[in-house]
C-alpha positions in Angstrom: 0.0 0.0 0.0 1.3 3.4 -0.8 1.5 6.3 1.7 -1.2 8.2 -0.2 -3.6 5.3 -0.3 -2.9 4.5 3.4 -3.8 8.1 4.4 -7.0 8.0 2.4 -8.2 5.1 4.4 -8.5 7.7 7.3 -10.7 6.9 10.3 -14.0 5.1 10.4 -15.7 8.4 9.7 -13.9 8.6 6.4 -11.7 11.6 7.3 -8.5 12.0 5.4 -5.5 12.7 7.7 -2.3 14.5 7.1 1.0 13.0 8.2 1.3 14.9 11.5 -2.4 14.4 12.2 -2.2 10.7 11.7 0.9 10.4 13.9 -0.9 12.4 16.6 -3.9 10.2 16.3 -1.7 7.1 16.9 0.0 8.7 19.9 -2.2 6.9 22.4 -0.8 3.5 21.2 2.6 3.2 22.8 5.1 0.5 23.5 6.9 1.0 26.7 10.4 0.5 25.6 12.4 -0.5 22.6 15.9 -0.5 24.0 16.8 -1.6 27.5 20.2 0.1 28.1 22.5 -2.0 30.2 22.5 -0.3 33.5 26.1 1.0 34.1 25.5 0.9 37.8 24.2 -2.7 37.8 26.0 -4.7 40.5 27.1 -7.2 37.9 29.3 -4.5 36.3 30.5 -2.9 39.5 31.6 -6.2 41.1 33.2 -7.5 37.8 36.8 -7.7 36.9 36.9 -4.4 34.9 39.4 -1.8 36.2 37.9 1.1 38.2 38.6 3.5 35.4 36.7 1.4 32.8 33.8 1.0 35.3 33.7 4.8 35.7 33.9 5.4 31.9 31.0 3.0 31.4 28.9 5.1 33.7 30.1 8.4 32.2 29.1 7.5 28.6 25.5 7.3 29.7 25.6 11.1 30.0 23.5 13.3 27.7 25.3 14.6 24.6 24.3 16.4 21.4 22.5 14.2 18.8 23.7 11.2 20.8 27.0 11.4 18.8 28.9 10.2 21.9 31.9 12.4 21.1 34.4 10.9 23.6 37.6 9.0 23.4 40.0 8.0 26.2 43.6 7.2 26.7 43.9 4.8 29.6 46.9 5.6 31.7 46.4 3.1 34.5 43.7 1.0 36.2 42.5 4.2 37.9 43.3 7.0 35.5 42.7 8.2 32.0 42.7 11.2 29.6 39.5 12.4 28.0 39.6 13.7 24.5 37.0 15.0 22.0 36.5 12.4 19.3 37.0 14.6 16.3 35.4 12.1 14.0 32.1 12.7 15.8 31.4 16.4 15.4 28.4 18.5 14.3 30.3 20.9 12.0 27.2 22.4 10.4 25.0 23.2 13.4 27.8 23.5 16.0 30.7 25.2 14.1 32.6 26.4 17.2 32.1 23.0 18.8 30.5 24.5 21.9 27.9 21.8 22.2 30.4 19.0 21.8 32.4 20.5 24.7 29.3 20.8 26.8 29.0 17.0 26.1 32.5 16.6 27.6 31.3 18.3 30.7 28.2 16.1 31.1 30.4 13.0 30.8 32.8 14.2 33.5 30.0 15.0 35.9 28.2 11.7 35.4 31.5 9.8 35.8 32.3 11.7 39.0 28.9 11.1 40.5 28.9 7.5 39.4 32.3 6.7 40.7 31.1 7.7 44.2 28.6 4.8 43.9 31.4 2.3 44.0 33.6 4.0 46.5 35.9 6.3 44.4 36.5 10.0 44.3 37.2 11.3 40.9 39.9 14.0 40.8 39.4 15.9 37.5 42.0 18.3 36.0 40.7 20.3 33.1 43.0 21.0 30.1 46.0 19.3 31.7 48.3 20.3 28.8 47.6 24.0 29.2 46.1 26.5 26.8 43.4 25.0 24.7 41.5 26.3 21.7 39.1 24.7 19.2 42.2 24.1 17.0 43.2 21.5 19.6 40.0 19.5 19.3 40.9 15.8 19.3 44.6 16.6 19.8 44.9 17.9 23.4 43.0 16.3 26.3 39.9 17.9 27.8 40.7 16.4 31.2 42.8 14.1 33.2 40.8 11.8 35.5 42.3 10.1 38.5 40.1 7.8 40.7 41.0 7.5 44.4 39.5 4.8 46.6 37.8 6.2 49.7 36.9 4.4 52.9 33.9 6.8 53.3 32.6 9.0 50.5 29.7 11.3 50.1 27.1 9.9 47.6 25.0 12.8 46.4 21.2 12.0 46.1 21.1 12.9 42.4 23.7 10.2 41.7 21.0 7.6 42.5 19.1 8.7 39.3 21.9 8.1 36.8 20.3 4.9 35.5 16.8 6.6 35.2 17.9 9.8 33.5 16.8 10.1 29.9 16.0 12.9 27.5 12.2 12.9 26.9 11.1 14.7 23.7 7.5 13.5 24.0 4.3 15.5 24.6 4.2 16.7 28.3 1.2 16.2 30.4 -0.2 17.6 33.7 0.1 20.9 35.4 2.6 23.7 34.8 5.7 23.8 36.9 5.6 26.3 39.7 8.3 28.3 41.3 8.2 25.9 44.2 8.7 23.0 41.8 11.7 24.6 40.3 13.1 25.6 43.7 13.3 21.9 44.6 15.0 21.2 41.3 17.5 24.1 41.9 18.3 22.9 45.4 19.0 19.3 44.4 21.0 20.3 41.3 23.3 22.5 43.3 25.1 23.7 40.2 28.6 25.1 40.7 29.8 27.0 37.7 26.8 28.6 36.0 23.6 30.5 36.6 20.4 28.6 36.5 17.2 30.4 35.5 13.5 29.4 35.2 10.8 30.7 32.9 7.2 29.8 33.9 4.9 28.6 31.1 2.7 31.7 31.7 5.6 33.9 30.7 6.9 31.9 27.8 4.6 32.8 24.8 7.4 34.7 23.0 10.0 32.1 23.8 7.8 29.3 22.5 7.4 31.1 19.2 11.2 31.8 19.0 12.2 28.2 19.6 9.8 26.9 16.9 11.1 29.6 14.5 14.7 28.4 15.3 13.8 24.8 14.5 12.2 26.1 11.2 15.5 27.8 10.3 17.5 24.6 11.0 15.0 22.4 9.1 14.9 24.6 6.0 18.6 25.3 5.8 19.8 22.3 3.7 23.3 21.6 5.1 22.0 21.8 8.7 19.1 19.5 8.2 21.3 17.1 6.1 23.6 16.8 9.1 20.6 15.5 11.2 19.9 13.0 8.4 23.4 11.6 8.6 22.9 10.9 12.3 19.3 9.6 12.0 18.7 5.9 12.6 15.6 4.9 10.6 14.7 1.7 12.3 15.5 -0.7 15.2 18.0 -2.6 13.2 20.0 0.6 12.5 19.9 1.5 16.2 21.2 -2.0 17.1 24.0 -1.7 14.5 25.3 1.8 15.2 24.2 2.3 18.8 24.3 6.1 18.5 22.5 8.9 16.8 18.8 10.1 16.8 15.6 8.2 15.9 11.8 8.4 15.9 11.8 6.7 19.2 14.2 9.2 20.6 11.8 11.9 19.4 9.0 10.4 21.5 7.4 8.5 18.6 7.0 4.8 19.4 4.5 1.9 19.0 2.1 2.2 16.1 3.2 5.8 15.4 6.7 4.6 14.9 5.7 1.6 12.7 3.5 3.8 10.5 6.1 6.6 10.2 9.0 4.3 9.2 7.0 2.2 6.8 4.8 4.8 5.1 6.3 8.2 5.6 10.0 8.2 6.4 12.3 5.8 4.5 16.1 6.2 4.0 17.3 8.7 1.4 17.9 12.4 0.9 14.8 12.9 -1.3 12.3 11.8 1.4 14.2 13.4 4.2 14.2 16.8 2.5 10.7 16.6 1.1 8.2 19.2 2.1 5.9 16.6 3.7 8.7 15.3 5.9 9.8 18.7 7.0 6.3 19.9 7.7 5.5 16.7 9.6 8.7 17.2 11.7 7.9 20.8 12.3 4.3 20.0 13.4 5.5 17.4 15.9 8.1 19.8 17.3 5.7 22.6 17.6 3.3 20.3 19.5 6.0 19.3 21.9 7.0 22.9 22.6 3.4 23.9 23.1 3.0 21.1 25.7 5.9 22.4 27.8 5.1 23.2 31.4 8.0 25.5 32.0 11.5 26.3 30.7 15.0 26.5 32.3 18.3 27.8 31.1 22.0 27.7 32.1 24.1 30.8 31.3 27.6 31.9 31.9 29.3 35.3 31.9 32.0 34.1 29.4 31.9 31.8 26.4 35.2 30.0 26.2 36.0 26.2 26.1 36.3 26.2 29.9 32.8 27.7 30.3 31.4 25.1 27.9 32.8 22.1 29.8 31.8 23.5 33.2 28.3 24.4 31.9 28.1 20.7 30.7 28.9 19.6 34.2 26.1 21.8 35.6 23.7 20.6 32.9 24.2 17.0 33.9 23.4 17.9 37.5 20.3 19.8 36.3 19.1 16.8 34.3 19.6 14.4 37.2 17.8 16.7 39.6 14.9 17.1 37.2 14.7 13.3 37.1 14.9 13.0 40.9 12.0 15.4 41.3 9.8 13.4 38.9 9.9 15.7 35.9 11.0 15.4 32.2 13.5 17.5 30.3 14.1 18.2 26.6 17.0 20.5 25.4 16.1 23.1 22.8 19.5 23.7 21.3 18.5 25.1 17.9 18.1 28.7 19.0 21.5 28.7 20.7 23.4 27.5 17.7 26.1 29.7 16.1 25.8 29.2 12.4 25.0 32.4 10.4 21.4 31.8 9.6 20.6 31.5 13.3 22.3 34.7 14.4 19.3 37.0 14.4 17.1 34.7 16.4 19.9 33.7 18.8 20.9 37.3 19.5 17.3 38.4 20.0 16.7 35.5 22.4 19.8 36.0 24.5 19.4 39.7 24.7 15.9 39.2 26.1 17.4 37.5 29.1 20.6 39.3 29.9 22.7 41.0 27.2 26.4 40.1 27.2 26.0 36.7 28.7 25.9 33.4 26.9 23.0 31.0 27.2 24.7 27.6 27.1 21.6 25.4 27.5 17.8 25.9 27.2 15.4 23.1 28.1 11.7 22.6 28.3 10.2 20.9 31.4 7.1 18.9 32.2 5.9 15.5 33.0 6.0 12.4 30.9 5.9 8.7 31.4 7.4 8.0 28.0 10.4 5.7 28.4 13.2 5.4 26.0 16.9 5.1 26.6 19.1 6.0 23.7 21.7 3.4 22.9 25.4 3.6 23.7 28.3 2.0 22.0 30.4 -0.6 23.8 32.9 1.0 26.2 35.8 -0.6 24.3 34.9 1.4 21.2 35.9 4.6 23.0 39.4 3.5 24.0 42.5 4.8 22.1 44.8 1.9 21.1 
C-alpha cells in the first residue's frame, strides 16, 4: 500500500488525515520500551573484573550529549586514571561550528562519571585542560581532562547520583500541570550547580519564547546543510539502532509503538529525497511545535564568558540539572537550535539571548514537564571509546 492510499483510508468516519495528524492520532498506542540500556550501575558491572577507570567510563558514557553522537575517546593511563579527548570524527560541524555543544558534552560525561564513581567508593579528581592553553584548533589533539580515581573508605554519595540509571531525555508531549516556582526551587536545590547561573521561565511567561524556539527549528529544518547533518545521524529503524548504537531516531523523538511503525513504513524511509521533502519537513515541524506547546516551563543555564572552559563547566552543571529534574519526577528536553552559532541563526539567537541578559551566553535551554514516555538512547560498547 502506498503512503497516499494509506492516508486516504482515514478513520471510520472517512476523514483524510495529514502525516502529522495521523501520527498524533496514533500517539495513544505506545510500546513502553524498545531499548533496555544496560545499567552501568548494575552490581554485575560494579563487582566485575573491569578496572575502576573502565567502570567509571562505562557510567560516564550514559551522559546526555548532542544528537547522541557520543563524542568521547579515552587514553587509559592506568587502572585508575585516563585522559579524556573529544572524538574529532564525531562532530556536528554544520550546526555546532565552534564545537561549543560538543564541549558541553565533555562536561556532562565528567560530571556523570564523577557522581557514578562515588557509587562504588571512588572519588574522581578531574583536572581540566592538563596540557595548558586549549583552543578549538586543539580538538581531538589535546585532552579535555585528566581523570584520577582514588579509593575512599567513606565517600559522600549525592542523592542525584541515584538517578543516573533513570535519566533520559524525553522529547514527548508533556502532560499535567505547569511547573511552579516551588517545583523549580526543589530542582534548583537538588541540582546544586557550581559554575553557571540557572534560570526558570514559567509557562505563563513563555509565549514569545515558544514562538522563538519553533522559529529556530524552522531555520534549521529549512537550511539544507544543517538538516542534512541530522539525516546523517538519523537511525531509521530498530536494526540501525542496534547496528550503530548512536544517533537520533523516531523513538528518541518520542514516537513509538504504532506511530513509529507507520512513520518508518509509510512516511519516512532512508534517502535524501524523502528526508528533505516538504511533507517530511512539515511533519517534523508540526511534531516539534506540538512538543513545545505542551511544555510546562523552561529552564536555562548561562555563563558570563563563552570559552571552552565555560562550555565544559556548563556541561557539568547541565548533567546535574538533568539528574535533579529526574529526581523530582519531571522530564526534560533540550532546545538547542536557537543557541546555535551558524550564520542563519544569528538574528534569532541574538534576539533571544538579549531578552534574558545581554552580554551573557545562554549555554543550555530546556523545556520541562511530566511524561511517562520511556526510551533510553543506545550507547556503543565501552571498548569502542578507547584509544589503542
